[in-house]
Chimera marker file (.cmm) of the C-alpha trace (Angstrom):
<marker_set name="trace">
<marker id="1" x="-13.299" y="6.262" z="23.423" r="1" g="1" b="0" radius="0.5"/>
<marker id="2" x="-12.164" y="4.987" z="20.397" r="1" g="1" b="0" radius="0.5"/>
<marker id="3" x="-10.844" y="7.791" z="17.977" r="1" g="1" b="0" radius="0.5"/>
<marker id="4" x="-10.611" y="7.053" z="14.563" r="1" g="1" b="0" radius="0.5"/>
<marker id="5" x="-7.611" y="7.223" z="11.726" r="1" g="1" b="0" radius="0.5"/>
<marker id="6" x="-7.931" y="7.738" z="8.184" r="1" g="1" b="0" radius="0.5"/>
<marker id="7" x="-6.329" y="4.667" z="6.849" r="1" g="1" b="0" radius="0.5"/>
<marker id="8" x="-6.161" y="2.857" z="3.384" r="1" g="1" b="0" radius="0.5"/>
<marker id="9" x="-8.849" y="-0.684" z="3.757" r="1" g="1" b="0" radius="0.5"/>
<marker id="10" x="-8.475" y="-3.861" z="2.724" r="1" g="1" b="0" radius="0.5"/>
<marker id="11" x="-11.590" y="-3.553" z="0.958" r="1" g="1" b="0" radius="0.5"/>
<marker id="12" x="-9.571" y="-2.377" z="-1.783" r="1" g="1" b="0" radius="0.5"/>
<marker id="13" x="-9.775" y="-2.088" z="-5.559" r="1" g="1" b="0" radius="0.5"/>
<marker id="14" x="-7.014" y="-0.629" z="-6.206" r="1" g="1" b="0" radius="0.5"/>
<marker id="15" x="-5.351" y="1.144" z="-2.806" r="1" g="1" b="0" radius="0.5"/>
<marker id="16" x="-8.365" y="1.330" z="-0.925" r="1" g="1" b="0" radius="0.5"/>
<marker id="17" x="-7.978" y="5.141" z="-0.170" r="1" g="1" b="0" radius="0.5"/>
<marker id="18" x="-12.443" y="5.052" z="-1.244" r="1" g="1" b="0" radius="0.5"/>
<marker id="19" x="-12.679" y="1.730" z="0.878" r="1" g="1" b="0" radius="0.5"/>
<marker id="20" x="-11.132" y="3.990" z="3.748" r="1" g="1" b="0" radius="0.5"/>
<marker id="21" x="-12.441" y="7.164" z="4.039" r="1" g="1" b="0" radius="0.5"/>
<marker id="22" x="-15.921" y="5.259" z="4.073" r="1" g="1" b="0" radius="0.5"/>
<marker id="23" x="-15.079" y="3.210" z="6.367" r="1" g="1" b="0" radius="0.5"/>
<marker id="24" x="-13.990" y="7.165" z="8.342" r="1" g="1" b="0" radius="0.5"/>
<marker id="25" x="-17.062" y="7.920" z="7.599" r="1" g="1" b="0" radius="0.5"/>
<marker id="26" x="-19.156" y="4.976" z="7.775" r="1" g="1" b="0" radius="0.5"/>
<marker id="27" x="-20.990" y="4.551" z="5.017" r="1" g="1" b="0" radius="0.5"/>
<marker id="28" x="-20.854" y="2.003" z="1.954" r="1" g="1" b="0" radius="0.5"/>
<marker id="29" x="-17.787" y="2.194" z="-0.228" r="1" g="1" b="0" radius="0.5"/>
<marker id="30" x="-19.558" y="1.918" z="-3.527" r="1" g="1" b="0" radius="0.5"/>
<marker id="31" x="-21.298" y="5.689" z="-2.878" r="1" g="1" b="0" radius="0.5"/>
<marker id="32" x="-17.554" y="7.282" z="-2.145" r="1" g="1" b="0" radius="0.5"/>
<marker id="33" x="-16.439" y="5.159" z="-5.505" r="1" g="1" b="0" radius="0.5"/>
<marker id="34" x="-19.439" y="6.890" z="-7.236" r="1" g="1" b="0" radius="0.5"/>
<marker id="35" x="-18.412" y="9.960" z="-6.333" r="1" g="1" b="0" radius="0.5"/>
<marker id="36" x="-15.409" y="10.130" z="-6.739" r="1" g="1" b="0" radius="0.5"/>
<marker id="37" x="-15.578" y="8.967" z="-10.491" r="1" g="1" b="0" radius="0.5"/>
<marker id="38" x="-18.021" y="11.824" z="-10.720" r="1" g="1" b="0" radius="0.5"/>
<marker id="39" x="-16.055" y="14.762" z="-9.408" r="1" g="1" b="0" radius="0.5"/>
<marker id="40" x="-12.835" y="13.072" z="-11.484" r="1" g="1" b="0" radius="0.5"/>
<marker id="41" x="-14.909" y="13.234" z="-14.896" r="1" g="1" b="0" radius="0.5"/>
<marker id="42" x="-16.471" y="16.677" z="-14.273" r="1" g="1" b="0" radius="0.5"/>
<marker id="43" x="-13.328" y="18.595" z="-12.824" r="1" g="1" b="0" radius="0.5"/>
<marker id="44" x="-11.359" y="17.392" z="-15.732" r="1" g="1" b="0" radius="0.5"/>
<marker id="45" x="-9.434" y="13.843" z="-14.565" r="1" g="1" b="0" radius="0.5"/>
<marker id="46" x="-6.029" y="15.355" z="-13.917" r="1" g="1" b="0" radius="0.5"/>
<marker id="47" x="-6.726" y="16.909" z="-10.154" r="1" g="1" b="0" radius="0.5"/>
<marker id="48" x="-8.553" y="13.587" z="-9.028" r="1" g="1" b="0" radius="0.5"/>
<marker id="49" x="-6.591" y="11.059" z="-10.263" r="1" g="1" b="0" radius="0.5"/>
<marker id="50" x="-2.934" y="13.193" z="-8.792" r="1" g="1" b="0" radius="0.5"/>
<marker id="51" x="-5.073" y="13.581" z="-5.192" r="1" g="1" b="0" radius="0.5"/>
<marker id="52" x="-5.696" y="9.752" z="-5.281" r="1" g="1" b="0" radius="0.5"/>
<marker id="53" x="-2.268" y="8.902" z="-5.563" r="1" g="1" b="0" radius="0.5"/>
<marker id="54" x="-1.183" y="11.190" z="-3.543" r="1" g="1" b="0" radius="0.5"/>
<marker id="55" x="-3.201" y="9.875" z="-0.658" r="1" g="1" b="0" radius="0.5"/>
<marker id="56" x="-2.236" y="6.411" z="-1.261" r="1" g="1" b="0" radius="0.5"/>
<marker id="57" x="1.046" y="7.115" z="-0.645" r="1" g="1" b="0" radius="0.5"/>
<marker id="58" x="0.356" y="9.085" z="2.806" r="1" g="1" b="0" radius="0.5"/>
<marker id="59" x="-2.818" y="7.449" z="3.769" r="1" g="1" b="0" radius="0.5"/>
<marker id="60" x="-1.540" y="4.233" z="6.338" r="1" g="1" b="0" radius="0.5"/>
<marker id="61" x="-2.706" y="1.111" z="5.855" r="1" g="1" b="0" radius="0.5"/>
<marker id="62" x="-5.578" y="-0.757" z="8.120" r="1" g="1" b="0" radius="0.5"/>
<marker id="63" x="-3.960" y="-3.585" z="10.165" r="1" g="1" b="0" radius="0.5"/>
<marker id="64" x="-5.364" y="-6.143" z="9.141" r="1" g="1" b="0" radius="0.5"/>
<marker id="65" x="-8.087" y="-8.004" z="10.977" r="1" g="1" b="0" radius="0.5"/>
<marker id="66" x="-6.491" y="-11.397" z="11.325" r="1" g="1" b="0" radius="0.5"/>
<marker id="67" x="-3.112" y="-10.086" z="12.508" r="1" g="1" b="0" radius="0.5"/>
<marker id="68" x="-4.809" y="-7.745" z="15.368" r="1" g="1" b="0" radius="0.5"/>
<marker id="69" x="-6.321" y="-11.416" z="16.537" r="1" g="1" b="0" radius="0.5"/>
<marker id="70" x="-3.333" y="-12.932" z="16.485" r="1" g="1" b="0" radius="0.5"/>
<marker id="71" x="-1.968" y="-10.686" z="18.757" r="1" g="1" b="0" radius="0.5"/>
<marker id="72" x="-4.525" y="-10.816" z="21.210" r="1" g="1" b="0" radius="0.5"/>
<marker id="73" x="-4.302" y="-14.418" z="21.923" r="1" g="1" b="0" radius="0.5"/>
<marker id="74" x="-0.547" y="-14.480" z="22.146" r="1" g="1" b="0" radius="0.5"/>
<marker id="75" x="-0.870" y="-12.206" z="25.335" r="1" g="1" b="0" radius="0.5"/>
<link id1="1" id2="2" r="1" g="1" b="0" radius="0.2"/>
<link id1="2" id2="3" r="1" g="1" b="0" radius="0.2"/>
<link id1="3" id2="4" r="1" g="1" b="0" radius="0.2"/>
<link id1="4" id2="5" r="1" g="1" b="0" radius="0.2"/>
<link id1="5" id2="6" r="1" g="1" b="0" radius="0.2"/>
<link id1="6" id2="7" r="1" g="1" b="0" radius="0.2"/>
<link id1="7" id2="8" r="1" g="1" b="0" radius="0.2"/>
<link id1="8" id2="9" r="1" g="1" b="0" radius="0.2"/>
<link id1="9" id2="10" r="1" g="1" b="0" radius="0.2"/>
<link id1="10" id2="11" r="1" g="1" b="0" radius="0.2"/>
<link id1="11" id2="12" r="1" g="1" b="0" radius="0.2"/>
<link id1="12" id2="13" r="1" g="1" b="0" radius="0.2"/>
<link id1="13" id2="14" r="1" g="1" b="0" radius="0.2"/>
<link id1="14" id2="15" r="1" g="1" b="0" radius="0.2"/>
<link id1="15" id2="16" r="1" g="1" b="0" radius="0.2"/>
<link id1="16" id2="17" r="1" g="1" b="0" radius="0.2"/>
<link id1="17" id2="18" r="1" g="1" b="0" radius="0.2"/>
<link id1="18" id2="19" r="1" g="1" b="0" radius="0.2"/>
<link id1="19" id2="20" r="1" g="1" b="0" radius="0.2"/>
<link id1="20" id2="21" r="1" g="1" b="0" radius="0.2"/>
<link id1="21" id2="22" r="1" g="1" b="0" radius="0.2"/>
<link id1="22" id2="23" r="1" g="1" b="0" radius="0.2"/>
<link id1="23" id2="24" r="1" g="1" b="0" radius="0.2"/>
<link id1="24" id2="25" r="1" g="1" b="0" radius="0.2"/>
<link id1="25" id2="26" r="1" g="1" b="0" radius="0.2"/>
<link id1="26" id2="27" r="1" g="1" b="0" radius="0.2"/>
<link id1="27" id2="28" r="1" g="1" b="0" radius="0.2"/>
<link id1="28" id2="29" r="1" g="1" b="0" radius="0.2"/>
<link id1="29" id2="30" r="1" g="1" b="0" radius="0.2"/>
<link id1="30" id2="31" r="1" g="1" b="0" radius="0.2"/>
<link id1="31" id2="32" r="1" g="1" b="0" radius="0.2"/>
<link id1="32" id2="33" r="1" g="1" b="0" radius="0.2"/>
<link id1="33" id2="34" r="1" g="1" b="0" radius="0.2"/>
<link id1="34" id2="35" r="1" g="1" b="0" radius="0.2"/>
<link id1="35" id2="36" r="1" g="1" b="0" radius="0.2"/>
<link id1="36" id2="37" r="1" g="1" b="0" radius="0.2"/>
<link id1="37" id2="38" r="1" g="1" b="0" radius="0.2"/>
<link id1="38" id2="39" r="1" g="1" b="0" radius="0.2"/>
<link id1="39" id2="40" r="1" g="1" b="0" radius="0.2"/>
<link id1="40" id2="41" r="1" g="1" b="0" radius="0.2"/>
<link id1="41" id2="42" r="1" g="1" b="0" radius="0.2"/>
<link id1="42" id2="43" r="1" g="1" b="0" radius="0.2"/>
<link id1="43" id2="44" r="1" g="1" b="0" radius="0.2"/>
<link id1="44" id2="45" r="1" g="1" b="0" radius="0.2"/>
<link id1="45" id2="46" r="1" g="1" b="0" radius="0.2"/>
<link id1="46" id2="47" r="1" g="1" b="0" radius="0.2"/>
<link id1="47" id2="48" r="1" g="1" b="0" radius="0.2"/>
<link id1="48" id2="49" r="1" g="1" b="0" radius="0.2"/>
<link id1="49" id2="50" r="1" g="1" b="0" radius="0.2"/>
<link id1="50" id2="51" r="1" g="1" b="0" radius="0.2"/>
<link id1="51" id2="52" r="1" g="1" b="0" radius="0.2"/>
<link id1="52" id2="53" r="1" g="1" b="0" radius="0.2"/>
<link id1="53" id2="54" r="1" g="1" b="0" radius="0.2"/>
<link id1="54" id2="55" r="1" g="1" b="0" radius="0.2"/>
<link id1="55" id2="56" r="1" g="1" b="0" radius="0.2"/>
<link id1="56" id2="57" r="1" g="1" b="0" radius="0.2"/>
<link id1="57" id2="58" r="1" g="1" b="0" radius="0.2"/>
<link id1="58" id2="59" r="1" g="1" b="0" radius="0.2"/>
<link id1="59" id2="60" r="1" g="1" b="0" radius="0.2"/>
<link id1="60" id2="61" r="1" g="1" b="0" radius="0.2"/>
<link id1="61" id2="62" r="1" g="1" b="0" radius="0.2"/>
<link id1="62" id2="63" r="1" g="1" b="0" radius="0.2"/>
<link id1="63" id2="64" r="1" g="1" b="0" radius="0.2"/>
<link id1="64" id2="65" r="1" g="1" b="0" radius="0.2"/>
<link id1="65" id2="66" r="1" g="1" b="0" radius="0.2"/>
<link id1="66" id2="67" r="1" g="1" b="0" radius="0.2"/>
<link id1="67" id2="68" r="1" g="1" b="0" radius="0.2"/>
<link id1="68" id2="69" r="1" g="1" b="0" radius="0.2"/>
<link id1="69" id2="70" r="1" g="1" b="0" radius="0.2"/>
<link id1="70" id2="71" r="1" g="1" b="0" radius="0.2"/>
<link id1="71" id2="72" r="1" g="1" b="0" radius="0.2"/>
<link id1="72" id2="73" r="1" g="1" b="0" radius="0.2"/>
<link id1="73" id2="74" r="1" g="1" b="0" radius="0.2"/>
<link id1="74" id2="75" r="1" g="1" b="0" radius="0.2"/>
</marker_set>
């Protein structure tokens, strides 16, 4: 069984944080983005923006699918 890793997605609007969370939980990225906007607006904005910036800095970027395919061909 392959273990999931929380990574920033290549399907990104800003930094790929919401799309990465959506991929981790197998949910549509639009749903996560809408939830994020509502939570940010209704929590006075600043904490949500700060959490997003922190996640963008600490979450690793997901490997590019074309790069992983190239690596498999070389072996």
